[in-house]
C-alpha positions in Angstrom: -23.1 53.8 32.0 -20.5 55.5 33.9 -20.1 55.3 37.7 -20.0 58.6 39.4 -19.6 59.4 43.2 -20.2 62.6 45.1 -17.8 63.3 48.1 -19.1 65.9 50.5 -16.4 66.8 53.0 -14.9 70.2 54.1 -11.4 68.6 54.1 -9.8 69.0 50.6 -7.1 66.7 51.2 -9.5 64.0 52.5 -11.7 64.5 49.4 -8.7 64.2 47.1 -7.6 61.0 48.6 -10.9 59.4 48.7 -11.6 60.5 45.1 -8.2 58.8 43.9 -9.2 55.6 45.8 -12.7 55.5 44.5 -11.3 56.0 40.9 -8.2 53.9 41.0 -9.2 51.0 43.3 -13.0 50.9 43.0 -13.6 51.6 39.2 -15.4 55.0 39.5 -15.3 56.9 36.4 -15.6 60.3 37.9 -15.9 61.9 41.5 -17.7 65.1 42.1 -16.5 67.0 45.1 -18.3 69.5 47.5 -17.1 71.2 50.6 -20.6 71.8 52.1 -24.1 70.4 52.1 -25.4 73.0 49.8 -22.6 72.3 47.3 -23.4 68.5 47.6 -27.1 69.0 46.9 -26.0 71.0 43.9 -23.9 68.3 42.5 -26.6 65.7 43.2 -29.1 67.8 41.3 -27.0 68.7 38.3 -25.4 65.2 37.8 -27.1 62.2 36.4 -26.3 58.6 37.3 -24.8 59.1 40.8 -23.9 55.7 42.1 -22.6 56.7 45.6 -22.6 59.9 47.9 -20.3 60.2 50.9 -21.1 62.8 53.5 -19.2 64.3 56.5 -21.7 65.0 59.1 -19.6 67.8 60.6 -19.1 69.9 57.4 -20.7 73.2 56.9 -24.4 73.2 56.3 -25.0 69.8 57.9 -27.2 70.5 60.9 -27.5 66.8 62.2 -28.3 63.3 61.0 -31.5 65.0 60.1 -29.9 66.7 57.3 -28.7 63.3 55.8 -32.2 62.0 56.3 -33.5 64.9 54.1 -31.0 64.0 51.4 -32.3 60.4 51.7 -36.0 61.6 51.1 -34.9 63.6 47.9 -32.7 60.6 46.6 -34.2 57.4 48.0 -32.4 55.1 45.8 -28.9 56.7 46.2 -26.4 54.6 48.4 -25.1 57.1 50.9 -22.0 56.6 53.2 -21.1 58.8 56.2 -17.5 59.9 57.0 -16.6 59.7 60.8 -14.0 62.1 61.7 -10.7 61.1 63.3 -11.1 63.2 66.3 -14.2 61.7 67.5 -14.3 58.6 69.8 -15.3 55.3 68.1 -18.9 54.3 68.7 -19.5 51.0 70.2 -21.1 49.9 66.8 -20.3 52.0 63.8 -24.0 52.2 62.8 -24.9 54.7 60.1 -27.1 57.5 61.2 -30.7 57.9 59.7 -30.5 58.0 55.9 -27.0 56.6 55.7 -26.1 53.0 54.6 -22.4 52.8 55.8 -19.7 54.5 57.9 -16.3 55.3 56.7 -13.6 56.1 59.4 -11.7 59.4 58.6 -8.1 59.4 59.8 -5.2 56.8 60.5 -6.1 53.2 61.8 -5.2 51.9 65.3 -6.5 54.6 67.4 
């Protein structure tokens, strides 16, 4: 069985870098990319055996954490991580929003 991830983020360079990391360092066989929530839902619906989905909460189509909760309802067994934008202040605790299982910082470290 192949390991496939979906990256849903409206920043193409970030998607490209994260896709490389997932394949080169974490052993994913393929990465499907999406620039909006609608594209991500399409990728999830047309691709079998998705092992991980990563969502940017501020990309087009994402209304709030409730959008992520709706994805969780449709795909209850899918591991979901959330990208936290570099321009946002870090939360006291990087807790995932409802529907998410983890938070990935987006941008350089040390800020």
